[in-house]
C-alpha positions in Angstrom: -33.9 -8.0 -5.8 -36.0 -9.6 -3.3 -37.6 -7.7 0.0 -38.1 -9.2 3.4 -42.1 -9.0 3.9 -43.3 -8.6 7.7 -39.8 -7.8 9.0 -40.3 -5.8 12.4 -37.6 -3.3 12.8 -36.8 -0.3 15.5 -35.3 1.8 13.1 -35.1 2.2 9.5 -31.8 2.8 8.2 -30.1 3.1 4.3 -27.8 0.8 3.7 -25.8 2.9 1.4 -25.1 5.2 4.3 -23.3 3.0 7.0 -19.9 4.2 7.2 -16.6 2.5 8.3 -17.1 2.5 11.8 -20.4 0.9 11.4 -22.5 3.5 12.1 -26.0 4.5 10.8 -27.8 7.8 11.4 -31.6 7.0 12.0 -34.7 8.9 12.5 -37.7 8.3 14.7 -39.8 10.1 12.8 -39.6 7.9 10.2 -39.3 4.5 12.0 -41.6 1.4 12.6 -42.1 2.7 16.1 -42.2 6.2 15.7 -45.5 6.5 17.0 -44.9 4.0 20.0 -44.4 6.4 23.0 -42.8 3.9 25.2 -39.9 3.4 22.6 -37.2 5.8 24.0 -33.8 4.7 22.6 -31.0 6.2 24.3 -27.0 5.6 24.5 -26.1 2.3 25.1 -29.6 1.0 24.1 -29.5 -2.4 21.9 -32.1 -1.9 19.2 -33.1 -3.8 15.9 -32.3 -1.9 12.5 -33.4 -2.6 9.1 -33.6 -1.6 5.6 -36.3 -3.7 3.9 -34.1 -5.5 1.6 -32.1 -7.8 4.3 -33.0 -9.2 7.5 -33.0 -7.1 10.9 -29.5 -6.0 12.3 -28.5 -5.5 16.0 -27.0 -2.1 16.9 -26.1 -0.3 20.0 -27.5 3.6 20.1 -24.2 5.4 20.3 -25.6 8.8 20.4 -29.0 10.5 20.4 -30.3 13.8 19.6 -34.2 14.8 19.3 -35.5 12.6 16.6 -32.1 11.4 15.4 -30.3 8.5 16.3 -27.0 7.1 15.9 -26.6 3.2 15.6 -23.5 1.0 15.5 -24.3 -2.1 13.9 -23.3 -5.5 15.3 -22.0 -7.9 12.6 -21.2 -10.2 15.4 -18.0 -12.3 15.2 -17.8 -11.9 10.9 -14.1 -12.6 10.5 -13.0 -13.6 14.1 -12.5 -17.1 13.4 -9.7 -16.6 10.4 -8.1 -14.0 12.1 -7.4 -16.7 15.3 -6.0 -19.5 12.9 -3.9 -17.3 11.2 -2.6 -15.8 14.5 -2.2 -19.5 16.1 -0.1 -20.1 13.0 3.0 -18.2 13.5 
């Protein structure tokens, strides 16, 4: 398994902890930007998240409690084209 070198993420997440709703819990204490005083993610903010094995993903902060931040991953338009095509074939 190859790792992605020198990838900059706002937050790290554990890829095995992604829920069905695509929400992951992250920690500011263990993030690449943990020492950055200007980094203050709040609900509604877009951030980049990564797991060091795959390229960064974009996600929206859904909740924050202190140093814990929950982010819903944005997978883009995955599956949209095939869904539209099937719906149009009726």
